[in-house]
C-alpha positions as CSV (number, residue, x, y, z in Angstrom):
1,M,-10.6,158.6,-122.2
2,A,-13.2,161.3,-122.5
3,H,-11.9,164.8,-122.2
4,S,-13.6,167.8,-120.6
5,P,-16.0,169.7,-122.9
6,L,-14.3,172.9,-121.6
7,F,-11.4,172.1,-123.9
8,T,-13.5,171.4,-127.0
9,G,-12.4,173.3,-130.0
10,A,-8.8,173.7,-128.8
11,R,-7.3,170.8,-130.7
12,A,-5.5,172.9,-133.2
13,L,-2.3,173.3,-131.2
14,A,-0.4,171.1,-133.7
15,G,-1.9,173.1,-136.5
16,I,-0.6,176.3,-134.9
17,A,2.9,175.1,-135.2
18,A,2.4,174.1,-138.8
19,V,0.7,177.3,-140.1
20,G,2.1,179.8,-137.5
21,L,-1.3,180.9,-136.3
22,L,-2.0,181.7,-132.6
23,L,-5.2,180.4,-130.9
24,T,-7.7,183.2,-130.4
25,G,-10.7,183.5,-128.3
26,C,-10.8,187.0,-127.0
27,A,-12.3,189.8,-129.1
28,A,-10.2,192.7,-130.1
29,T,-10.7,195.6,-127.6
30,A,-13.1,198.1,-128.9
31,S,-12.7,201.8,-128.7
32,G,-14.1,203.1,-125.5
33,S,-13.5,199.8,-123.7
34,G,-14.6,199.4,-120.1
35,S,-11.0,199.1,-118.9
36,N,-10.4,200.2,-115.3
37,L,-8.6,203.4,-115.9
38,A,-7.7,203.9,-112.3
39,V,-5.6,200.7,-112.6
40,S,-4.1,200.9,-116.1
41,G,-4.2,204.5,-117.2
42,V,-5.4,205.4,-120.7
43,C,-4.4,203.2,-123.7
44,V,-2.8,205.5,-126.2
45,P,-1.9,203.4,-129.2
46,T,1.1,205.5,-130.3
47,E,2.8,205.2,-126.9
48,V,5.4,202.5,-126.3
49,G,6.3,201.0,-123.0
50,P,9.6,200.0,-121.5
51,G,11.3,197.0,-122.9
52,V,9.8,197.6,-126.4
53,T,12.0,198.5,-129.3
54,D,11.4,198.4,-133.1
55,S,12.6,194.7,-133.1
56,V,12.0,193.3,-129.6
57,I,9.5,193.0,-126.8
58,K,11.1,192.0,-123.5
59,V,9.1,189.9,-121.1
60,G,10.3,188.1,-118.0
61,T,9.5,186.6,-114.6
62,T,11.1,184.8,-111.6
63,M,10.8,181.2,-110.7
64,P,12.6,178.7,-108.4
65,L,15.5,177.4,-110.5
66,S,17.3,176.1,-107.5
67,G,16.3,174.4,-104.2
68,S,13.3,172.2,-103.5
69,G,11.1,174.0,-106.1
70,A,13.7,173.9,-109.0
71,A,12.1,171.0,-111.0
72,T,8.8,172.8,-111.4
73,G,10.4,176.2,-112.1
74,M,12.8,175.0,-114.7
75,A,10.1,173.0,-116.5
76,T,7.8,176.0,-116.5
77,R,10.6,178.2,-117.9
78,D,11.3,175.6,-120.6
79,G,7.6,175.5,-121.6
80,Q,7.5,179.3,-122.0
81,Q,10.7,179.4,-124.0
82,A,9.4,176.7,-126.4
83,Y,6.2,178.6,-127.1
84,Y,8.1,181.9,-127.7
85,D,10.6,180.1,-129.9
86,M,7.6,179.0,-132.0
87,V,6.1,182.5,-132.2
88,N,9.4,184.1,-133.0
89,A,10.1,181.6,-135.8
90,D,6.8,182.7,-137.3
91,G,7.7,186.4,-137.2
92,G,6.9,187.3,-133.6
93,V,4.2,189.7,-132.5
94,Q,3.5,193.1,-134.0
95,G,6.6,192.8,-136.0
96,R,8.8,192.1,-133.0
97,Q,10.6,189.1,-131.5
98,I,9.7,188.2,-127.9
99,E,12.7,188.0,-125.6
100,L,12.2,186.0,-122.4
101,T,14.3,186.5,-119.3
102,V,13.7,184.2,-116.2
103,L,15.6,184.8,-113.0
104,D,16.0,182.4,-110.1
105,D,14.0,183.5,-107.0
106,E,14.9,180.4,-105.0
107,Y,11.3,180.0,-104.0
108,D,11.9,182.8,-101.5
109,P,9.6,185.9,-101.2
110,S,12.4,188.5,-100.5
111,T,14.6,187.1,-103.3
112,A,11.6,187.1,-105.7
113,Q,11.0,190.8,-104.9
114,S,14.7,191.6,-105.5
115,R,14.8,189.6,-108.8
116,M,11.6,191.2,-110.0
117,R,13.0,194.7,-109.3
118,Q,16.1,193.7,-111.4
119,L,13.9,192.5,-114.2
120,V,11.8,195.8,-114.3
121,E,14.6,198.3,-113.6
122,Q,17.7,196.7,-115.1
123,E,16.4,194.3,-117.8
124,E,13.5,196.7,-118.5
125,I,10.9,194.0,-119.2
126,F,7.6,195.2,-120.6
127,V,5.3,192.7,-118.8
128,V,5.7,189.8,-116.4
129,S,5.1,186.5,-118.3
130,G,3.8,183.8,-116.0
131,G,5.7,182.5,-113.0
132,E,5.7,179.5,-110.7
133,G,5.2,179.3,-107.0
134,T,3.0,181.1,-104.5
135,P,5.1,182.4,-101.6
136,N,7.8,183.6,-103.8
137,F,5.5,185.4,-106.3
138,L,3.5,187.0,-103.5
139,G,6.8,188.5,-102.3
140,A,7.0,190.4,-105.6
141,V,3.4,191.5,-105.9
142,P,3.6,194.8,-103.9
143,Y,6.5,195.9,-106.1
144,L,4.6,195.1,-109.3
145,E,1.5,196.9,-108.1
146,R,3.4,200.0,-107.0
147,N,5.0,200.2,-110.5
148,K,1.8,199.1,-112.4
149,V,3.5,196.3,-114.2
150,P,1.0,193.7,-115.6
151,A,1.7,190.1,-114.6
152,I,0.0,187.6,-116.9
153,A,-1.1,184.2,-115.7
154,P,1.5,183.4,-113.0
155,Y,0.9,180.1,-111.3
156,A,0.6,181.3,-107.7
157,P,-2.7,180.1,-106.3
158,S,-3.7,182.5,-103.5
159,D,-6.7,184.5,-102.3
160,E,-4.5,187.5,-102.4
161,L,-4.6,187.3,-106.2
162,G,-7.3,186.9,-108.8
163,N,-9.3,189.9,-107.5
164,M,-9.1,193.7,-107.5
165,K,-6.9,193.8,-104.4
166,N,-4.0,193.4,-106.8
167,P,-5.5,194.5,-110.1
168,H,-2.3,194.2,-112.2
169,I,-2.1,190.5,-111.6
170,F,-4.2,188.4,-114.1
171,M,-4.7,184.9,-112.8
172,A,-5.5,181.8,-114.9
173,A,-5.5,179.2,-112.1
174,V,-7.9,178.9,-109.1
175,D,-6.7,179.7,-105.6
176,Y,-6.1,176.9,-103.1
177,I,-9.3,177.7,-101.2
178,T,-11.3,176.8,-104.4
179,E,-9.0,173.9,-105.3
180,F,-9.2,172.1,-101.9
181,E,-12.9,172.9,-101.4
182,S,-13.6,171.1,-104.7
183,V,-11.3,168.2,-104.0
184,T,-12.7,167.7,-100.5
185,N,-16.2,167.8,-101.8
186,Y,-15.3,165.0,-104.1
187,I,-13.9,163.0,-101.2
188,L,-16.9,163.5,-99.0
189,Q,-19.2,162.4,-101.9
190,N,-17.4,159.1,-101.9
191,D,-16.2,158.5,-98.3
192,S,-16.9,159.5,-94.7
193,P,-13.5,160.1,-93.0
194,S,-13.5,161.2,-89.3
195,R,-9.9,162.5,-89.2
196,V,-7.9,164.3,-91.9
197,A,-4.6,166.2,-91.8
198,L,-3.0,168.9,-93.9
199,V,0.8,169.4,-94.4
200,A,1.4,172.6,-96.3
201,V,3.9,175.3,-96.9
202,A,3.6,177.7,-94.0
203,G,1.8,181.0,-94.6
204,N,-0.7,181.9,-97.3
205,V,-0.4,178.5,-99.1
206,G,-1.3,176.5,-95.9
207,E,-3.9,179.0,-94.7
208,N,-5.7,178.9,-98.0
209,S,-5.6,175.1,-98.3
210,E,-6.9,174.8,-94.7
211,A,-9.7,177.3,-95.4
212,G,-10.8,175.3,-98.5
213,I,-10.9,172.0,-96.6
214,K,-12.9,173.6,-93.8
215,K,-15.3,175.2,-96.2
216,A,-16.1,171.7,-97.7
217,I,-16.3,170.0,-94.2
218,G,-18.7,172.6,-92.9
219,D,-20.5,171.3,-89.8
220,K,-19.6,167.7,-90.4
221,E,-17.8,166.0,-87.5
222,I,-14.4,165.7,-89.1
223,D,-11.2,166.5,-87.2
224,L,-8.6,168.5,-89.2
225,L,-5.0,168.7,-88.2
226,Y,-2.9,171.4,-89.9
227,I,0.9,171.1,-89.9
228,P,2.8,174.0,-91.4
229,E,6.0,173.1,-93.3
230,T,9.2,175.0,-94.3
231,P,10.2,174.4,-97.9
232,G,13.4,172.4,-98.1
233,T,12.8,170.3,-95.0
234,T,15.1,167.4,-94.8
235,D,14.0,165.6,-91.7
236,F,10.3,164.7,-91.8
237,T,10.3,162.5,-88.7
238,P,8.5,165.1,-86.5
239,I,5.8,165.6,-89.1
240,V,5.3,161.8,-89.6
241,T,5.1,161.4,-85.8
242,Q,2.3,164.0,-85.6
243,L,0.4,162.4,-88.5
244,T,0.6,158.9,-87.1
245,Q,-0.5,160.0,-83.6
246,A,-3.5,161.8,-85.1
247,G,-4.5,158.7,-87.1
248,A,-5.5,160.8,-90.1
249,E,-7.3,158.7,-92.8
250,Y,-6.6,161.3,-95.5
251,V,-3.4,163.5,-95.6
252,Y,-3.4,166.6,-97.8
253,L,0.0,167.6,-99.1
254,V,0.6,171.1,-100.4
255,L,4.4,171.1,-100.6
256,T,7.0,171.4,-103.3
257,N,7.3,168.2,-105.4
258,A,10.6,167.3,-103.8
259,D,9.3,167.8,-100.3
260,T,6.2,165.8,-101.1
261,G,8.3,162.9,-102.2
262,G,10.5,163.2,-99.1
263,L,7.6,163.2,-96.7
264,L,5.9,160.2,-98.5
265,K,9.1,158.2,-98.2
266,A,9.3,159.0,-94.5
267,M,5.7,157.9,-94.1
268,D,6.4,154.7,-96.0
269,R,9.3,153.8,-93.8
270,V,7.1,153.6,-90.8
271,G,4.3,151.8,-92.6
272,Y,1.8,154.7,-92.4
273,T,-0.3,154.6,-95.5
274,P,-3.3,156.9,-95.4
275,T,-5.0,158.1,-98.6
276,T,-2.9,161.1,-99.8
277,V,-4.4,164.2,-101.5
278,A,-2.3,166.8,-103.3
279,W,-2.3,170.0,-105.3
280,G,-2.0,170.0,-109.1
281,G,1.7,169.8,-109.1
282,M,1.7,166.1,-108.4
283,S,0.1,165.5,-111.8
284,D,3.5,166.3,-113.2
285,E,5.0,163.4,-115.1
286,S,8.5,164.0,-113.7
287,Y,7.0,163.8,-110.2
288,I,5.2,160.5,-110.9
289,E,8.4,159.1,-112.5
290,E,10.5,159.9,-109.5
291,Y,8.0,159.3,-106.6
292,G,5.3,157.2,-108.1
293,D,6.2,154.2,-106.0
294,V,5.1,156.0,-102.8
295,S,2.3,157.9,-104.5
296,Q,0.0,155.2,-105.7
297,G,-3.7,156.0,-105.1
298,M,-2.9,159.7,-104.4
299,L,-5.8,162.0,-105.3
300,V,-4.5,165.0,-107.2
301,A,-6.3,168.3,-108.1
302,L,-6.5,168.6,-111.8
303,E,-6.1,172.2,-113.1
304,T,-5.1,171.6,-116.8
305,A,-5.9,169.2,-119.6
306,N,-4.6,165.7,-118.6
307,L,-1.5,164.8,-120.6
308,S,-2.8,161.5,-121.8
309,T,-2.6,160.6,-125.5
310,E,-6.2,159.3,-125.1
311,D,-7.3,162.9,-124.8
312,P,-7.3,164.4,-128.3
313,T,-6.5,167.9,-127.0
314,A,-3.6,166.7,-124.9
315,A,-2.4,164.6,-127.8
316,D,-2.3,167.6,-130.1
317,F,-0.2,169.6,-127.6
318,I,2.1,166.7,-127.0
319,A,2.8,166.3,-130.7
320,T,3.4,170.0,-131.2
321,Y,5.7,170.3,-128.2
322,T,7.6,167.2,-129.0
323,D,8.1,168.3,-132.6
324,L,9.5,171.6,-131.4
325,T,11.7,170.5,-128.6
326,G,12.5,166.8,-129.3
327,K,11.0,165.6,-126.0
328,A,7.6,164.9,-124.6
329,P,6.2,167.7,-122.3
330,T,5.5,167.4,-118.6
331,K,2.7,169.2,-116.7
332,F,4.9,172.1,-115.9
333,N,6.2,172.4,-119.5
334,Q,2.5,172.6,-120.3
335,Q,2.0,175.3,-117.7
336,G,4.8,177.4,-119.1
337,W,3.5,176.9,-122.6
338,V,0.1,178.2,-121.8
339,Q,1.5,181.2,-119.8
340,A,3.4,182.2,-122.9
341,M,0.4,181.6,-125.1
342,I,-1.8,183.9,-123.0
343,T,0.9,186.6,-122.9
344,T,1.4,186.4,-126.6
345,E,-2.3,186.7,-127.2
346,A,-2.5,189.8,-125.0
347,L,0.4,191.5,-126.9
348,K,-1.1,190.5,-130.2
349,K,-4.5,192.0,-129.4
350,A,-3.2,195.2,-127.7
351,K,-4.0,198.4,-129.7
352,G,-0.6,199.7,-128.7
353,L,2.5,198.4,-126.9
354,S,2.1,200.3,-123.7
355,R,1.2,198.8,-120.4
356,P,-2.3,200.4,-120.3
357,C,-3.0,199.0,-123.7
358,V,-2.0,195.5,-122.5
359,I,-4.3,195.8,-119.5
360,E,-7.1,196.8,-121.8
361,S,-6.3,193.8,-124.0
362,L,-6.3,191.4,-121.0
363,E,-9.6,192.8,-119.8
364,S,-11.2,191.9,-123.2
365,F,-10.5,188.1,-122.8
366,N,-13.8,186.4,-122.9
367,G,-13.8,182.6,-123.0
368,F,-10.3,182.5,-124.5
369,E,-9.5,178.9,-125.4
370,T,-6.0,177.6,-124.8
371,G,-6.7,173.8,-124.9
372,I,-4.9,173.5,-121.6
373,Y,-6.8,175.6,-119.1
374,P,-10.5,176.0,-119.1
375,P,-11.7,179.0,-121.1
376,I,-10.3,182.2,-119.6
377,T,-12.4,185.3,-119.0
378,W,-11.2,188.6,-117.5
379,G,-12.8,192.0,-117.3
380,A,-12.6,195.5,-115.9
381,D,-13.4,194.2,-112.5
382,R,-12.4,190.5,-112.9
383,R,-8.9,189.0,-112.5
384,D,-9.6,185.3,-111.6
385,G,-9.8,184.0,-115.2
386,V,-11.1,180.4,-114.4
387,K,-12.9,178.8,-111.5
388,S,-12.6,175.1,-112.5
389,V,-10.9,172.1,-110.8
390,G,-11.0,168.4,-111.5
391,V,-9.7,165.3,-109.6
392,A,-7.4,162.5,-110.8
393,V,-5.7,159.6,-109.1
394,I,-2.2,158.3,-109.6
395,E,-2.3,154.7,-110.9
396,G,1.0,153.1,-112.0
397,T,2.8,155.7,-114.1
398,T,-0.2,157.6,-115.2
399,L,-3.2,159.7,-114.0
400,R,-6.8,158.4,-114.2
401,V,-9.3,161.2,-114.3
402,L,-12.1,160.9,-111.7
403,Q,-13.7,164.3,-112.2
404,D,-13.1,166.4,-115.3
405,V,-12.1,170.0,-114.9
406,K,-15.4,171.8,-114.8
């Protein structure tokens, strides 16, 4: 299978583990950088931020480790830990070991804010390393902004992030508007549906997903039904009834992996079999293993390198991760790995271990190659990182790429 040219040159992941080198791609910040001083303050190399000692740099985040989002949260956490273990075994960063703390936010905004406060004020983390889940992470954003804590590459697709409205949040994944505009454009290039439906987590997730679909539809005569969902739903009968009554030919699903599987099983029981379309989480191998029987033919947004051994980039990552952990990675292990990689690179390139210096370092990223995401670019007035989405389809127990991430 051909792999996206965006990932070319990033096949050295296995070599990283062998020789202890980190992938690079962002230039070291020059003196007098264009860093947004109103956001970050001035980088003084001799200053040291909270959570930094002579031997340790504390980083942390919150993720759903229980409830309907637990599978993706735990896998993301494990991916981060595997990468940091590799870095620490090779001597750490700037002579220090990286210590990761991940707290359970239960996929709940208020819990996420409370847990993030605990991380910053009690655990005294230096920066936020990644994260997983949009509504929960958005709940913590106001606190992080007030306290000027950099958050590096959380997976929380939203139009509230990836821009200067929240300048301490550096995104490395597209928002749902971009994601579903791109996927819908692909559908409309290949089919002409008259009725589609969206079932999505209520709030920003659903609103962004709906906006992306509408943007692609434009003035075409296509009816769109939007059904908001509460995470952890156990009875999907009312939703299935609405979908069947609407007669939607395509049903978009932007739910937790567990809720997606639950809804698909409920649809299957009544014989309702539209083409389903999902966010990138459904490309996760553990999801396909558990719910593949009701997900055949599902179109999935592709945000990262496809974990297929036919893709040399993915094969290198799989070999490295398997060697380190003793098991093959899933999509969310991959996500956690790249979050830790980006955080490590920012710490490595920082002129000093203060938060303003880390902001300056992040703003210097220019086409940084991870081999997992498309090349990442940030700047003094840019926080979106990447703008690329692909499309794949679930066939059997694997994904077949229909449109490369581009």
